[in-house]
C-alpha angles and dihedrals in degrees: 000000000000115000122201121197134186112200150133113283103210136176106231119219105193109197132178110235140169133218091266090060092052091047092049090050093043092237127153111230117245097016136112115235128188107224136190125228092269093055092043090054091048092053094045091049092051092048096040096112096039125101110268144166128209123214143147114270148138125149103262092035090054089054094047093048093048092048090051092049088054090053105266122132108246139177126196124203126185142099132292132176130250091249139096092277091054090052090046091053096049090049090052091054092048092048091053096045097245112148104246117223095154113136121224115228132185092255142084118289111250119261136198118203106203114196111203116198128197092263088061093247114141124213111199124207111188127196106189097197111160091009089077090065096059107105141162093280090064095055112112099226094193092056091052091049092050094048119097093203132028118203130191140152138228090253088080090070093069094082128045093222095054092042088056091050092052093046090053091050090047091054092050092045092050092049091050099044092247114162113245126213123187131188113200086213104189137029093225091050087054090050092051098045105024097136092047092050093049088052091051092051094050100040108028117015130092096176127028128186125199137157121227094266094050090047090049091054090048098050103019089237128123094204109093092195092056091043089055090050090050092048090048090062089062101043139025098245120025123180128192117186113210104191115233090003094066123237144290127228128194108202107189088325097316110120119223127184117213119200125229116259127200129016124343090211103063126203093211128354094198109127096009093126092043090052092046089054091049092050094049094045091047091055093042095051092045093055100255118149118264091252094050090046088054091051091051089050093050092045093052093044088053090053097048094053089054091068139044116265136030100263133059123237113250090252093052092046090053091050092050093045090054090050091052092049091049094044124274 
């Protein structure tokens, strides 16, 4: 099954930080903040002498890359800059076999500075850069029509141009009977666009992913089980991830509890939700049951938080794919 995703290609700067750094930078631990160039420069300057790694990331791109590594056919659309980071990103997609429909703009490639503290919380500071320029005119309509599943995240709602691009793809997908999967992505995005997201769930989406905080913002309810039930009344498959307690899935109203796999003391939680989505969609598109797809998702999420970074190496992905095929 071909999967088409519109997302934010970002260069991830993963930096080790402490609470003093966050206080100095006036950042709230564990959140995702959209920053301008001035704030990005301030953070980079503060973290200049700290240990860091640089990699290709972004929520939807992480999911598309992981799906491709597992053997699914994926396409990524979005915007990159005409700079060294843009070239680096496009090479990464080619190397991993993801069909590249990113558009190059005369702008800086987007970056995400992820500050990782000793308690393994990550505080994300995202500069969208060229992503802001990706609009409905750049959507490859033929690719959307050929796809069997369209995937996007709530991050797309933070710019009018990207929102328009997703709405165009949604219309095409709906007209062609393409399955639609949506990850709410961020509690504050849910807070900003709650009514829009509820409309998307009810009128477009077949599969929806949320974590417990995002679900709480959506339904004003602290109980993730009840939130999953509520979300399941709006869409066919609703998933609420509940951290160390596993996850809940509503499959056409039938509630399923998925256990946590992997370590309860993660090395790095960056990309856990992206990987969970990849695992579930991999199982779903390969014909696994909803429950088994959830188990694959939980298993892969448990593996990604046991390493640094939001994407597996090709060797690790092959190992994990073999384990899935042979039974987790």
